C-alpha positions as CSV (number, residue, x, y, z in Angstrom):
1,M,30.5,11.5,9.7
2,S,28.3,8.9,8.0
3,I,24.8,8.6,9.5
4,E,23.7,5.0,9.9
5,V,20.4,3.5,10.9
6,G,20.3,2.7,14.6
7,S,22.9,5.3,15.7
8,K,22.1,7.7,18.5
9,L,23.2,11.3,17.9
10,Q,22.8,14.7,19.5
11,G,21.0,17.3,17.4
12,K,19.5,20.8,17.6
13,V,15.9,21.5,16.7
14,T,15.9,24.0,13.8
15,G,12.3,24.0,12.8
16,I,8.9,22.9,13.9
17,T,5.9,22.0,11.7
18,N,2.5,20.6,12.5
19,F,3.7,17.1,11.4
20,G,7.1,17.0,13.2
21,A,10.4,18.8,13.9
22,F,13.5,19.2,11.8
23,V,16.7,18.4,13.7
24,E,20.2,19.5,12.6
25,L,22.7,16.6,13.1
26,P,26.5,16.7,13.4
27,G,28.0,17.4,9.9
28,G,25.2,19.9,9.0
29,T,22.7,17.3,7.8
30,T,19.1,17.7,8.8
31,G,16.6,15.0,9.6
32,L,12.9,14.9,10.5
33,V,11.4,13.7,13.8
34,H,7.8,12.8,12.9
35,I,5.2,13.9,15.5
36,S,4.5,10.2,16.3
37,E,8.2,9.7,17.3
38,V,8.4,12.6,19.8
39,A,7.0,11.0,22.9
40,D,5.6,7.7,24.1
41,N,2.1,9.2,24.6
42,Y,-0.1,10.9,22.1
43,V,1.3,14.3,21.0
44,K,-1.5,16.7,19.9
45,D,0.7,19.8,19.8
46,I,4.4,19.3,19.2
47,N,5.1,22.8,20.6
48,E,4.3,21.4,24.1
49,H,7.3,19.1,23.8
50,L,9.9,20.9,21.7
51,K,11.1,24.4,20.9
52,V,13.4,25.7,18.2
53,G,17.0,25.6,19.6
54,D,16.4,22.6,21.9
55,E,19.2,20.1,22.1
56,V,17.8,16.6,21.7
57,E,19.1,13.0,21.5
58,V,17.7,11.2,18.5
59,K,18.0,7.8,17.0
60,V,18.2,7.3,13.2
61,I,15.4,5.0,12.2
62,N,15.8,5.3,8.4
63,V,17.8,6.9,5.7
64,E,16.2,7.2,2.3
65,K,18.0,7.1,-1.1
66,D,17.1,10.7,-1.8
67,G,18.9,11.8,1.4
68,K,15.9,12.1,3.8
69,I,16.7,11.0,7.3
70,G,14.0,9.7,9.7
71,L,14.7,10.3,13.4
72,S,13.0,9.3,16.7
73,I,13.3,10.9,20.1
74,K,11.3,8.3,21.9
75,K,13.4,5.4,20.6
76,A,16.6,7.2,21.6
77,K,15.6,7.2,25.3
78,E,16.8,4.2,27.3
79,Q,13.7,2.3,28.3
80,P,14.4,-1.3,29.2
81,Q,10.9,-1.7,30.7
82,R,9.3,-0.6,27.5
83,E,11.4,-3.0,25.4
84,Q,10.7,-5.9,27.8
85,R,7.0,-5.2,27.6
86,E,7.1,-5.1,23.8
87,Q,8.9,-8.4,23.6
88,R,6.4,-9.9,26.0
89,E,3.3,-8.6,24.1
90,Y,4.6,-9.3,20.6
91,R,6.1,-12.7,21.2
92,P,5.5,-14.9,18.2
93,R,3.1,-17.8,18.9
94,N,4.4,-21.3,18.6
95,N,1.9,-23.1,16.5
96,N,3.7,-26.4,16.4
97,G,2.6,-27.8,19.7
98,P,-0.8,-28.2,21.3
99,R,-2.4,-25.1,22.7
100,N,-2.6,-24.9,26.4
101,N,-5.3,-22.4,27.2
102,N,-5.9,-23.6,30.7
103,R,-2.8,-22.4,32.7
104,N,-3.4,-24.8,35.5
105,E,-3.4,-27.8,33.2
106,A,-0.1,-29.7,32.9
107,P,1.3,-30.1,29.3
108,R,-0.1,-33.2,27.6
109,A,2.1,-36.1,26.7
110,K,2.4,-36.9,23.0
111,E,-1.0,-37.7,21.6
112,N,-1.7,-39.6,18.5
113,F,-4.0,-38.3,15.8
114,E,-7.1,-40.2,17.1
115,Q,-6.7,-38.8,20.6
116,K,-6.3,-35.3,19.3
117,M,-9.3,-35.6,17.1
118,S,-11.5,-37.0,19.8
119,R,-10.4,-34.2,22.2
120,F,-11.1,-31.6,19.5
121,L,-14.6,-33.0,18.8
122,K,-15.5,-33.1,22.5
123,D,-14.2,-29.5,23.0
124,S,-16.0,-28.4,19.9
125,E,-19.3,-29.9,21.0
126,D,-19.0,-28.3,24.4
127,R,-18.4,-24.9,22.9
128,L,-21.3,-25.2,20.4
129,T,-23.7,-26.3,23.1
130,S,-22.7,-23.4,25.3
131,L,-23.0,-21.0,22.4
132,K,-26.4,-22.2,21.4
133,R,-27.6,-22.0,25.0
134,H,-26.5,-18.4,25.5
135,T,-27.6,-17.0,22.1
136,E,-31.0,-18.7,21.8
137,S,-32.0,-17.5,25.3
138,K,-31.1,-13.9,24.4
139,R,-32.6,-13.8,21.0
140,G,-35.7,-15.9,21.7
141,G,-34.7,-18.5,19.1
142,R,-36.0,-22.0,18.8
143,G,-36.9,-23.6,22.1
144,A,-37.2,-20.3,24.0
145,R,-40.2,-20.0,26.3
146,R,-42.7,-17.4,25.4
147,G,-45.1,-16.2,27.9
């Protein structure tokens, strides 16, 4: 049986180290589940999660040229909520169109360069004014009252 990246297999834990667990796969091959791939949360002691002889479902995450097999227990679990959350969090940003930071604001119609530039300059001036007002009053910069 050939072991391919992405396949889910049943295996038996044959050894535990401080950095992970060795799992025997069908066909007699052995792979390593790194401690970071055991559970979704932080694993300080792998012995709290696995014991030698446990039957586990693993997913093959990489196969090296020298025969080393990287496995994951947490990726083998069916977690559609986690996958949806990751897709939402790591969605690539579309940098082609205008940014719409104000959610209540309707998308703008096509603007020409001059309109975009004037809007940018106005926003920039507003931000600089606000920034100066907040930082100078806190640091006692120019124009701050001293008493």
